[in-house]
Each structure stands twice: as structure tokens, then as C-alpha cells.
N, C-alpha and C positions, 0 to 999 in steps of 0.2 A: 504494500499499499503506499502510495507516495506521500512524503511529508508535506508540510504546508507550504515550505518554500519552493518545492518541486511543483505543486499545484499552482502556486502564484506565478511561477516562470511559464508554465504551460499556458495558463490563461492569458498572460502578457503576449506570449508568441502568437496565440491565435488573434489577439487584438491587432498586433502589428500587421499580420497578413490581412486582416480585414481592411485596416487603414491602406495598406499598399494597393488592394484591389479598389479601394474608394478613390484613392488619388488617381489611379491610372484609368479610370473609367472614361471612355470617350464616346462621342456621338457617331464616330466611324466604326462601323462593323468589323473591318478588317483589324483595326488596332485592338478591338475588344477580343477578337480570335486569338491574335498573338498574345495578349494579356493572359488569357485563360491558360494558354498552353505553358507559358513561361512561369505563371504564378503557381501553377500546380506542381511544377518541377523545380522549386526555387531553392532547394538546399537545405543547409544545416542551421542557418540563422545564427552563426557564431558571433557576427557583429552585435546582433540584437541581444544576445545572451550577455556579452561583455557590457554593453550599454545598460541593460537592467541590473546586472549585479553590481556594478560600479556606481550607477546613478542612484540606485536604492540606498547604498552605503552613505552617500553624501547629501542624501535628502531631496533630490530632484523629484517632482511630481511625477505621477504615473502618466498623465497626459503628455508632458513634455518628453518623458522617456519614449512613449509610444511613437510621437512625431519624429524624434530624432532617429529611433531605431528603423522606422519605415524609410526615412531619408536615405540612411546608411545602406539599407539593402537594396533600395532602387538604384542608387549610385552603382552599388556592386554589380547589380544585374546588367545596368547599361554597359559597364566596363567589360563584362564578359561577352555581351553581344558583340561589341566592337572588336573585342580580341578575337572572337571566333571568325569574324570577317577577315581581319588581318592575317590570322593564321591558317584561313582557309579550312577550318575544322568541319568535320562532318557530324561529329557527335560531341554532346555535353550531357553528362549524368546518364549516359547510355541511351539518349534521345537525340533524334536529328537536331542540329542547331537552327536558329531562327533563320540563318542565312542560307542553310540547305534546304529548309521547308517553304520559306517565302521569297528567297532571291536577295541579292545584295541591296538593291535600291530600298525595299521594304525593311530589311534588317537595319541599315544605316538610319532610315528615318525612325524606326522604332526605338533604337538606342538614343537617338536625339530626343525623341518624345519622352522618354524615362527620365533624361537629365531635366528637361524643363519642367515636367510634372514634379520632380523632386523638390526643385527651388520653389515652385508655386507652393507646394505643401510647407516648406519651411517658413513661409511667410506668416503662418499662424504662431510661430514661436516668438515672434517680435524680438529676435536677437540677432543682429546682423554679424557678430562675432563668429556664431555657428556656421552662418552661411558663408562668411569669409573663408573659414577653415575648410569647409567642403569644396568651395571653389578653388582653394589652392590645391587641395588634394586632387580634384579633377584636372587642374592644369598640369601637375607633376605626372599624373598617369598618361595623359596625352603626350607630353614631352618624352616620357619613358617610351611610349609606343612609337614615337618618331625615332628615337635612338634604336630601338630593336629593329626598325625597318632598315635604318642605315648599315647596322651589323649584318643583317640577313642579307642584304645586297652586296656586301663585301665578303661574305663567307660562302664555303661550299655548303651543300644541304647537310653533310655529315656534321660539320662543327656547328652549324645552327641548331641541328636537333640536340646536340650535346649541350649548348648553351640553354635551350628551352628546358631541357631536363633538370639542368643545374638551377635555373630560376624557379622551376616548380618545387624542387626539393627545399630551397630557401624559403619559399612562401609558406611551405608547410612546416618549417622549422626543422627539417631534416638534416641539413647540411651534410 
């Protein structure tokens, strides 16, 4: 039987997922189709768990934690979609990527859509410092992708594959 803290975290994650669905709802049915596909396969929510655990300890309200966690997850999803485009990936989490399923143009637009909806959702926090941090993170991610493209253009496919494997290990803390 889960303890009260596990129940609170589970409830929090369900609220984050609902907020993400709410933020990304569109009048465009194709965007909503992609939303349903992406959000049903959206991962482990590690960023949200960290935000919840840390934010709860320092007294941040649950409402603000949900807003921040949903923004962090949406930025993460948009970077994954763009990363799949750049890497020409066919699968993500054992499912066809957005680019594989809907094509490059819609994948780019959908990734951009997630970015804009994220920042629109952050307006409710009335905290420009949080938006500034997330914008700086997004800029760093984009600059990193440009650097990766430059390296990829100058490498053989074998050395590029080795570099991506090394990056993946570092991202997972495996070194």
C-alpha cells in the first residue's frame, strides 16, 4: 500500500499531465491528434518529480508546482521532437517518432507549438525570472543542437554514433 507521500506525488503527476493536455489543446484537429499521441507516451516525468519534491520542501504552492512542472515537461517534449528531427530518428520509447508519423514539416511546427504553449502557460505564474531561466535553457539547447550538427557534418558516421552514445550515457549519469 502506498504511503501518503507516494499518493501525493501520484496525484501531483496526474494533475501535471492534465495541465499539459489543457495547455496544448488546439482548435486544429491535427495538433490535437499529435497531442494525444505524444502525451500518452510522455515518459517518466523525472523533471516533475524533482520539481515536486524540491518545491514541496521549500514551501512552493501546489498550483505553482503544477504550472512549473507542466512547463518543464512540455519544453522537454518539444526538445525531444526537434532532436528526433535532427537525428532522423524513427523510434522514441518504442513508438514511431512524430517526424516519422506526421512528417518533418508538421513535426517542426508541433515542436514550435509546444514551445509557445509552454511560455503562454507560464504567464499564469507572474514570475518573469522563471520564464527567463526556461528561455535561457531553450537557447542553450538550440545552440547545443547547432554544435552537434557542426560536429556531425565534420565526423564520420562511426565517430558521430560514438559521440551520441557518449552524450546519452552522460545525460543518464552513466559516464
